[in-house]
C-alpha positions in Angstrom: -40.9 1.6 5.4 -38.1 4.1 4.5 -38.7 6.0 7.7 -38.2 2.9 9.8 -34.9 2.1 8.0 -33.6 5.6 8.4 -34.6 5.6 12.1 -32.7 2.3 12.7 -29.7 3.5 10.8 -29.7 6.7 12.9 -29.9 4.7 16.1 -26.9 2.6 15.0 -24.9 5.7 14.1 -25.7 7.4 17.4 -24.9 4.3 19.4 -21.5 3.7 17.9 -20.5 7.1 16.9 -17.5 7.4 14.6 -15.1 5.8 17.1 -15.3 2.4 15.5 -14.3 3.9 12.2 -11.2 5.3 13.9 -10.3 1.8 15.1 -10.7 0.4 11.6 -8.4 3.1 10.3 -5.9 2.5 13.0 -5.8 -1.2 12.3 -5.5 -0.5 8.5 -2.6 1.9 9.2 -0.7 -0.8 11.1 -1.1 -3.2 8.2 0.0 -0.4 5.8 3.1 0.3 7.8 3.9 -3.4 8.1 3.5 -3.9 4.3 5.7 -0.8 3.6 8.4 -1.9 6.0 8.4 -5.5 4.5 8.8 -4.0 1.0 11.7 -1.7 2.2 13.5 -4.7 3.8 12.9 -6.9 0.7 14.3 -4.3 -1.8 17.2 -3.4 0.5 18.1 -7.1 0.9 17.8 -7.7 -2.8 19.9 -4.8 -4.0 23.4 -4.4 -5.2 25.5 -1.9 -7.2 23.9 -2.8 -10.5 26.1 -0.5 -12.6 29.3 -2.2 -11.3 27.6 -5.6 -11.7 26.7 -4.8 -15.2 30.2 -3.7 -16.1 31.7 -6.9 -14.6 29.2 -9.2 -16.4 29.6 -7.3 -19.7 33.4 -7.6 -19.5 33.2 -11.3 -18.8 30.8 -11.9 -21.6 32.8 -9.9 -24.1 35.8 -12.0 -23.2 33.8 -15.1 -23.8 33.7 -16.2 -20.1 30.0 -17.1 -19.7 30.7 -19.3 -16.7 32.5 -16.4 -14.9 29.5 -14.1 -15.7 27.2 -16.7 -14.3 29.2 -17.0 -11.1 29.3 -13.2 -10.6 25.5 -13.1 -11.2 24.9 -16.0 -8.8 26.8 -14.3 -6.0 24.8 -11.0 -6.3 21.7 -10.4 -4.2 20.3 -8.1 -6.9 16.9 -8.9 -8.4 18.4 -7.9 -11.8 21.2 -10.5 -11.4 18.7 -13.3 -10.8 16.7 -12.3 -13.9 19.8 -12.1 -16.1 21.2 -15.3 -14.6 18.0 -17.2 -15.5 18.1 -15.9 -19.0 21.8 -16.1 -19.7 21.9 -19.6 -21.2 19.7 -18.2 -24.0 22.3 -15.7 -25.1 23.7 -18.0 -27.8 20.2 -17.9 -29.5 20.7 -14.2 -30.4 19.4 -10.9 -29.1 15.7 -11.6 -29.6 16.0 -15.0 -27.9 17.8 -13.4 -24.9 15.3 -10.6 -24.8 12.4 -13.1 -24.7 14.2 -15.0 -21.9 14.6 -11.8 -19.8 10.9 -11.0 -20.3 10.0 -14.6 -19.2 12.2 -14.3 -16.1 10.7 -10.9 -15.2 7.2 -12.4 -15.4 8.4 -15.1 -12.9 9.7 -12.4 -10.6 6.7 -10.0 -10.9 4.6 -11.8 -8.2 7.5 -11.5 -5.7 8.1 -7.9 -6.6 4.4 -6.9 -6.5 3.7 -8.5 -3.1 1.8 -6.1 -0.9 1.3 -3.5 -3.6 -2.3 -4.3 -4.3 -3.1 -4.0 -0.6 -1.4 -0.6 -0.4 -3.1 0.6 -3.5 -6.5 -0.5 -2.3 -5.9 1.0 1.1 -4.6 4.2 -0.4 -7.7 4.7 -2.6 -10.3 3.6 0.0 -9.0 5.0 3.4 -10.3 8.5 2.6 -13.7 7.1 2.0 -13.6 5.2 5.3 -12.7 8.5 7.0 -15.4 10.3 5.1 -17.9 7.6 6.3 -16.8 8.4 9.9 -17.3 12.1 9.2 -20.8 11.5 8.0 -21.6 9.4 11.2 -20.0 12.1 13.4 -22.1 14.9 11.7 -25.2 12.8 12.1 -24.5 12.4 15.8 -23.8 16.1 16.1 -27.1 17.0 14.4 -29.0 14.5 16.6 -27.5 16.2 19.7 -28.4 19.6 18.3 -32.0 18.4 17.9 -32.2 17.2 21.5 -31.5 20.6 23.2 -30.8 24.3 22.7 -28.7 25.0 25.8 -25.0 25.9 25.8 -24.0 22.4 26.9 -25.7 20.7 23.9 -24.0 23.2 21.5 -20.6 22.2 23.0 -21.6 18.5 22.4 -22.4 19.4 18.8 -19.1 21.2 18.2 -17.2 18.2 19.8 -19.1 15.8 17.5 -18.2 17.8 14.4 -14.6 18.1 15.5 -14.5 14.3 16.0 -16.0 13.8 12.6 -13.4 16.0 10.9 -10.6 14.2 12.7 -11.9 11.0 11.3 -11.5 12.4 7.8 -8.0 13.6 8.6 -7.1 10.1 9.9 -8.4 8.6 6.7 -6.1 10.8 4.7 -3.2 10.2 7.1 -3.6 6.4 6.4 -4.1 6.8 2.7 -1.3 9.2 1.7 1.6 7.0 3.0 0.0 3.9 1.4 -0.2 5.6 -1.9 3.4 6.9 -1.6 4.6 3.4 -0.8 
């Protein structure tokens, strides 16, 4: 029973080679790049000079102009501004009340901030295994070719199969590393 299973799996590996694994990695790398670019655009669009913003808002609040502080925050594209703006009306309740309101606003923003990160993390941790799977298939194909002949041509096929297998591992790492960095 086990022999039949191994034989069928070997036929499937030899038939497809590791090329389909490379296609999977290529498709995953395109999605990884898209998610990374989307996040870069999102954070660039939602950024501002937060130090200058903080100084302006602090000066307005110290002078008692909460409406002015709200207007400055409302006109800023910064994520921090939207969080503080959502919590600002709790400032009269004291430091603890304001702190809780900021925490509440951050929880609301978290989903928007984390969009795509789980995908990149999953891809970064699993792409090397997909590449390794392609390597295993490539080595199996190379050994099968080795078992079929002993002439110089079959040895060249074996070396080409092993090289292809190692390239698959490299591509898996090439996909994973940028995903982890992003």
